[in-house]
C-alpha positions as CSV (number, residue, x, y, z in Angstrom):
1,M,9.7,40.6,-1.4
2,K,8.5,43.1,1.2
3,T,6.4,41.8,4.0
4,T,3.4,43.9,3.0
5,T,3.5,42.6,-0.6
6,F,4.0,39.0,0.7
7,A,1.0,39.4,3.0
8,Q,-1.1,40.9,0.2
9,N,-0.3,38.1,-2.1
10,L,-1.2,35.6,0.5
11,L,-4.5,37.3,1.2
12,S,-5.3,37.4,-2.5
13,I,-5.2,33.7,-2.9
14,Q,-7.1,32.7,0.3
15,T,-10.2,31.7,-1.5
16,E,-8.3,29.5,-3.9
17,L,-6.4,28.0,-1.1
18,F,-9.6,27.2,0.8
19,H,-11.0,25.4,-2.2
20,F,-7.8,23.4,-2.5
21,A,-8.0,22.6,1.2
22,F,-11.6,21.6,0.9
23,K,-10.7,19.2,-1.9
24,L,-8.0,17.6,0.2
25,T,-10.0,17.3,3.4
26,A,-13.7,17.1,2.2
27,D,-14.7,18.9,5.5
28,R,-15.2,22.6,5.9
29,E,-13.8,22.9,9.4
30,E,-10.7,20.8,8.6
31,A,-10.3,22.9,5.4
32,N,-10.3,26.1,7.5
33,D,-7.8,24.6,9.9
34,L,-5.6,23.6,7.1
35,L,-5.8,27.1,5.5
36,Q,-4.9,28.7,8.7
37,E,-2.0,26.4,9.3
38,T,-0.8,27.0,5.8
39,S,-1.0,30.8,6.1
40,L,0.9,30.7,9.4
41,K,3.6,28.5,8.0
42,A,4.0,30.7,4.9
43,L,4.3,33.8,7.0
44,D,6.8,32.1,9.3
45,N,8.9,31.1,6.3
46,E,8.6,34.3,4.3
47,E,12.4,34.7,4.3
48,K,12.7,31.3,2.5
49,Y,10.6,32.5,-0.4
50,T,12.5,33.9,-3.4
51,S,10.8,36.4,-5.7
52,E,11.7,34.5,-8.8
53,T,9.5,31.5,-7.9
54,N,5.8,31.0,-8.4
55,F,4.2,32.3,-5.2
56,K,0.9,30.4,-5.6
57,G,2.7,27.1,-6.3
58,W,5.0,27.7,-3.3
59,V,2.0,28.1,-1.0
60,Y,0.1,25.2,-2.5
61,T,3.1,23.0,-1.9
62,I,3.2,24.1,1.7
63,M,-0.5,23.2,2.1
64,R,-0.2,19.9,0.4
65,N,2.8,19.0,2.6
66,I,1.0,20.0,5.8
67,F,-2.0,17.9,4.7
68,I,0.2,14.8,4.0
69,N,2.1,15.2,7.3
70,N,-1.2,15.5,9.3
71,Y,-2.6,12.5,7.5
72,R,0.5,10.4,8.3
73,K,0.3,11.5,11.9
74,V,-3.3,10.4,12.2
75,L,-2.4,7.0,10.7
76,R,0.6,6.7,13.1
77,D,-1.6,7.6,16.1
78,Q,-4.2,5.0,15.1
79,T,-1.7,2.2,14.9
80,Y,-1.6,0.0,18.0
81,V,1.5,-2.0,18.9
82,D,1.1,-4.8,21.3
83,Q,4.2,-5.3,23.5
84,T,3.1,-8.5,25.1
85,D,5.4,-11.5,25.1
86,N,2.9,-14.1,23.6
87,Q,2.4,-12.6,20.2
88,F,2.1,-16.0,18.5
89,Y,-1.7,-16.0,18.6
90,L,-2.1,-12.3,17.9
91,N,-2.9,-12.6,14.2
92,Q,-4.4,-16.0,14.2
93,G,-8.0,-16.1,13.3
94,N,-10.7,-17.9,15.3
95,N,-12.0,-19.9,12.4
96,L,-9.1,-21.6,10.8
97,A,-10.0,-23.5,7.6
98,E,-7.9,-26.5,8.7
99,D,-10.0,-26.8,11.9
100,S,-13.3,-27.3,10.1
101,L,-14.4,-30.4,8.4
102,E,-15.2,-28.4,5.3
103,G,-11.7,-26.8,5.3
104,S,-10.0,-30.2,5.6
105,Y,-12.0,-31.5,2.7
106,D,-11.0,-28.5,0.6
107,L,-7.3,-29.1,1.5
108,K,-7.6,-32.8,0.6
109,E,-9.2,-31.9,-2.8
110,I,-6.5,-29.4,-3.5
111,R,-3.7,-31.8,-2.6
112,R,-5.3,-34.5,-4.7
113,T,-5.5,-32.2,-7.7
114,V,-1.8,-31.1,-7.3
115,N,-0.7,-34.7,-6.9
116,E,-2.4,-35.7,-10.1
117,L,-0.3,-33.3,-12.1
118,P,2.5,-34.7,-14.2
119,K,5.8,-34.9,-12.4
120,E,7.6,-32.3,-14.7
121,Y,4.9,-29.8,-13.7
122,R,4.3,-30.8,-10.1
123,I,7.9,-30.6,-8.8
124,P,8.7,-27.1,-10.0
125,F,5.3,-25.9,-8.8
126,M,5.7,-27.5,-5.3
127,M,9.2,-26.0,-5.1
128,Y,7.8,-22.5,-6.0
129,V,5.0,-22.8,-3.4
130,S,7.6,-23.9,-0.9
131,G,9.5,-20.6,-1.4
132,F,12.1,-21.3,-4.0
133,K,12.9,-18.6,-6.5
134,Y,12.6,-19.3,-10.2
135,R,16.4,-19.3,-10.6
136,E,16.9,-21.7,-7.7
137,I,14.4,-24.1,-9.2
138,A,16.0,-23.9,-12.6
139,D,19.5,-24.6,-11.1
140,K,18.3,-27.5,-8.9
141,L,16.4,-29.2,-11.7
142,G,18.9,-28.4,-14.4
143,L,16.2,-26.7,-16.6
144,P,16.3,-23.3,-18.4
145,L,14.7,-20.5,-16.5
146,G,12.0,-19.9,-19.1
147,T,11.0,-23.5,-18.9
148,V,10.5,-23.3,-15.2
149,K,8.5,-20.1,-15.4
150,S,6.2,-21.5,-18.1
151,R,5.7,-24.8,-16.3
152,I,4.7,-23.0,-13.1
153,Y,2.4,-20.6,-15.1
154,F,0.7,-23.5,-16.9
155,T,0.3,-25.4,-13.6
156,R,-1.3,-22.4,-11.9
157,Q,-3.7,-22.0,-14.9
158,R,-4.6,-25.7,-14.8
159,L,-5.2,-25.6,-11.0
160,Q,-7.3,-22.5,-11.3
161,E,-9.4,-24.2,-13.9
162,E,-9.8,-27.5,-12.0
163,L,-10.4,-25.8,-8.6
164,K,-12.7,-23.0,-9.8
165,D,-15.4,-24.2,-7.4
166,F,-13.2,-23.2,-4.4
167,R,-13.0,-19.5,-5.2
């Protein structure tokens, strides 16, 4: 495609591109910036365009990719990485449930409810909560996999029913 035809095609879809940019950004200034960046990128990569392809779709794809890359860049720039040595307390909240009297009561009530479960339900559930996979639990207890899954499911349902006040 000749440069003049390419530029004319690009100019003819500017209004539609602006509307698409506005849908993506929801801000008029950012939409104008995105439109300008897209037009420049399309002009810079004119030699990569083949005349058999859909021109409008090609330019829309360029715009969408620029928007996604800019969005990811903004997210990356907002991420703060702490390089200090004592990162143990970094994500620990100030008000831990275990530290309060109310939190310790809740934990005692939950433990009591779990301990009241029949042994054939309590053991697979406790293993699952401890991090064992279904297959590992089935192998250790010598039970079929489906039995282990159903016992854990029914235990969770029963605990949700009995502990609905804690939600």
